Steps between C-alpha positions, in 0.01 A plus 500: 500500500354263755338645819550169675870577525434759773437423870392838619232722344461859611183686391500881485137579539398159636154611613374544141242247397715368211834509688347313794387216282856458367639516855260225608604287203866512599413453862303179403811398303711492813690822430585776747266793422525852645413848392399856556181698483412847602196429720361198684177363360280192550705335218841576657369370832399173332847469340668556835285217650609282215865543602607774253723776644384853417652837580296821497785749529711597190836430674790285417555286812740221588253241377494657156880529496540143584321379180725335245454653151569167321222311684248789526251613238344841550154553360334843474188658376519795245264689726805565728733766358750597766598308816817470707460116518477482118800726459702274733420195279580693182836630634609162630449294185182303591293347223190717491188405292151643464220288635369440143847363388497245783144401433599463131787265596251289694247477225761408245536155672132430540184477295397856560132608514510886496215743539544855376260797488447841642197361687395157600845333513503444876152329516575300182850377609375417848212308353734313264717408797200386691387285214847352467497414873153327479618312191814409699738625229869541615527876506622812684320830479610860531193726552435873530251452780423283801288207382239413756525126423884502574502798742812599311633642171725189457447130500742215427338181373784399269714657227379366165271797453521861616203733529604862486344833489668684213547860606504758226667769717845587381436241217583231755292240330730492202763329720267192545498180293134424467397158348134591551349835554183698562463866410202655679519865405730761343347822630722803534693497834850570622530789262801613708686201333321463166410854406174422313238235431658389177836422666343290779299308243818427312652376827222243539547394139862444571405289807245300286776429251696309763247222512622217269168360379190682371260272683680568830423870503164598628396867441183682597287559187544853367873530567729517198799296619656486147518124459268193477367398837191364690245762590271485801196706592181524709153525346633498136643219288870442507729195491419463870215694655247497789144599492160441670620679810251513787522564873344300782570597867835665435612213263561554130420221259628493139539266204839456339544446123803341322528460125358143544259500791295693759557423878206629697470631850831614621437667841707725724464783744727760344280792385523706180488424133864592469581214740299249285722616216811425715357158577434439129869550417623280795255215410607518135868481586474212754270299269769531235754369742284192524298559817153349482187717544377315817819599673481853367134544618580392853807724501316801375232447764761487782685814393488769774659789319780734587539727798402859418318391181133565572538375853145515639350502848131494599388627842180446690433863494450455126814693406741356252876563496706442179877544474679503161842568353376683193727795412422573129177640363412179320533306823292762687231475237492121542472482875259800532305366203458159672375666820246707304386193309437283803400769747335776295297649775767517772692812601863462405789677685824474306829564675773514234873547538667597165826315429787693348500873403575401133204262470271757670616770253471275196155368554342781721192547280441124481539472879253787548240323274547166678461657850193698410312169519520513881228655715772644727872523446798531734830549317811423707834665432691357203724203592835589336672158498819565295426860414539831684244786510752770398532339155122538447401838604126560537413131470310437826183336617343846534578559137337174402203558729431825306452294188242264658140615428351388829333696778609273789884495485797585723879447525647346809825368638538136564536553874167682522309275262362242746338756731352685201360168355332431841300822459370411152158372402540203258369152406816394327860613579767446236859559589712492184854562391851347480689690766481470879127543510499135600586608847132606543374149432530343844374808689198531274412132534540531880281811517223355283517178695449647836211312665431318170570169341689531170336282242802456269 
């Protein structure tokens, strides 16, 4: 099948981060792109401004009925189960593919650089895309976050290479054709799909088996991927590793080791040891593609990160505001751990929105242990995404709060959160979660900025 044979591309769930990147790809290719999403967001607003038609009502209108089934490809996300629009396409014989299948078709015709992992894949894939851009490689990227350097989750700079975030949900990454790959982590997640830790680890081994050459697969040291590969690490020897980490005025310096040489004094402004680990994988891959270290050093130094990945603001009042996408206990440990490392004496208020009833249920004790590292905790109601409460009786934020051993804690609705935050005493505010907690971001920055100059 060749996706180029279609002139119209209809996206069911176009506001998703992965779906919108594909939509932008076909828009950049000169195709007609339109779609549906349940609610308007910043991302759908941006897509509308780019000329993409979006409907927010699940109705079959005359525009939908006028689409020709032979020239229209319908793309949907498995997060959407039932929809009148999707039923219309099914009943009228349209070709309908999952997002992962379409991305797989695109990667089949490119030299694909894929990044998989339950954590770290968005930062690592965005960094690889940035390094490709700075090295002027002919590539397109499909990212799971908004890269600050591009202000987008998609960039077209040619078609020889594709940089993709390989999503393990619904085993989507097994549809890809990776020529090169990074595997950052294989922690248990998406147990609603995989069932247990062993099954998800097997899924990653199957993904790793798709890479044709041993020296083109880069795996975090400690992961058993079931085949020969190149291992990378931080602060311990591996095929590629970084060490001598030190911080100076919010910049992190580190040395990078290959099997043949040491390259000293890489520097960037992205905090956290886990992010140096992500950088190590990206540098290793790009160096093996033939990019020289001077180019890589300059590119690492100019990387600005991803929106909602440890996005940090300083205010003249002395307060610090950090916003992060973390929605798994391992990710919470990383972001809270970084704050505690660099600001050990400051009072930390954590506002966390759990994502999915199933994930909250499966990792409740781990979430509780992570959140206990805050000085004060505000738990927002669980963001359901594709799930409904009635299928998960008793799984609520109040239930999770009871497991958190902390004196200062409360549960609040999203609509009341801002006013409650304004009443709190804190040095650092961390808003964290993968749902619609991001709607608090602009109001919080505006409130903390009142009468002040924001320093970042």
